N, C-alpha and C positions, 0 to 999 in steps of 0.2 A: 323881960328882965334878963333872961338867959342871954339874949342877944346883946344887951347892953354890957353885961359883965364880960362877955367874950371880946367885944369891941374895945372895951376899956383895957382889958388885959393885953390885947394885941397892941394897942396904942402905947401902953407903958413899956412893953417889950421892945417895940421899934424905937421909941425915944431913948431907952436905955442903951440899945445897940449903937445908936448914933453918937451918943455922948462918950461911950467907952471906945468906940472904934475910930473916932475922928481925932486927929492930932491937931494941935494948934499950928498956925503957919510957922511960928518960930521953931517948933519941934520938927516940922517937915524940913525946914531949911537946915537945921542942925543935923538931921539924919542924912540929908543929901550931901552936906559937907563931909560927914564921916565917910560916906560911900565914896566920894571923890578922893579923899585922902587914902582910903584903903586901896582904891584902884591905882593911884599914883605909886604907892609903896609896892604893889604887885608888879607894876611896870618896871620900876627901878630894880627890884629883885630879879626879874626876868632878864633885863638888860645886863646885869652883872653876871648872871649865869651864862648868858650867851657870850659875853666877852671872855669869861673864863674858859668856856668850851672852845672858842676860837683860838685862844692862847695855847691851850693844851694840844689842839689839832696842829697848830704851827710848830710847836715844840716837838711833837711826835714826828711830823714830816721832816724836820731838820735832823733829828736823830737818825731816822731812816735813811735820809739822803747821805749823811756823813758816813754811816756804816757801809752803805753800798758803794759810795765813792772810794772808800778805802779798799774795799774788795776789788773794785775795778782796777785800781792802781796796782794792787797785788797781782791781778791777772796780767796786767801789762808787763810787770817784772818777770812773771813766769814765762810769758811769751818771749821776752828778750833772752831769758836763760835757755829756753828750748831752741831758739834760733841758733844759739852758740853750740848747743849739744848736737844738732843735726849736721853740723859741718863735717863731722867724721863719718857719717853714714855713707853707705854705698850709694851710687848714683841713682839706682831705681828707688831705693828707700828714701833718698834725699828728696826726690821730686814728690813722692807720696806725702812725706812729712811736711814739706813746704806747703803743699795744697791744703792739708788738714789744718796746719797752723794758720794759714791765711783765712780759712773759714772761722776758726776760733777767734782770730783777731777782729774779723768783721762783726761777729756776734758780740764781742766785748765792746766794740765801738758803738754798735747799734744800741746796746743797753745803756751806755754812757750818755748817748744823745737822748734816749727815751727818758732817762732820769732827769737830765738837765731841762728838757722841754715840758715836763709835767706841770700843768696848771691846776691849781686846787679847785676842785668842784665840790660836789656834795659828799656826804659820808659814804654813801653806797659806791660812788665812783672811786673814792680814795681806797676803800676796802678792796675793790676789784683790782685796781692798779697795784696795790701792795701784794696781793696774792699772786697775780700774774708775774710781777717783777721778781718776787722771791723764787717762783717756780723756774723762771727763765735763768736766773742766776744759779740756782741749784743744778739745772741741766748743763749750764756752761762749766760749772765746777766739776761735774761728773765727766764731761768731755775732756777736761784737762787731766783728770785722773786716768781716764782711759788712754789718753795720748801718751802720758809718761809711762804707763804700764806697757803699752804696745811698743814703745821706743826701747824698752829694756830687753824685750824678747828677741 
């Protein structure tokens, strides 16, 4: 008797589980359609986020490029002005100044080429390029300051 009650209880429990856990085929299809729609929405959101990030990246690069192109042009004007100012220097100083000025002009030209030839890569590559380029431009600016100071002495 005990065995029959346990078997009957287990059978009722199993049948109850089957009925409550099983969905009808139409419910399964509906759930699958919902999952597909959710996945499509997630893909669309991700694509729009990616497009926005790309646009921001391009905008940031264009601003960076414009800023430093202007700085390179200003350096070229400074070089032209310095060339005029060393005309009055003594012959020994003139040779030294022309040599230093040629080095500065080459550095400025190299940075101009580096900026023009940069091809967009990953975020890490962009950050590295940006830091190195800013450092190089700062060093060049300091060299111009040092040149004009030593020119006055």
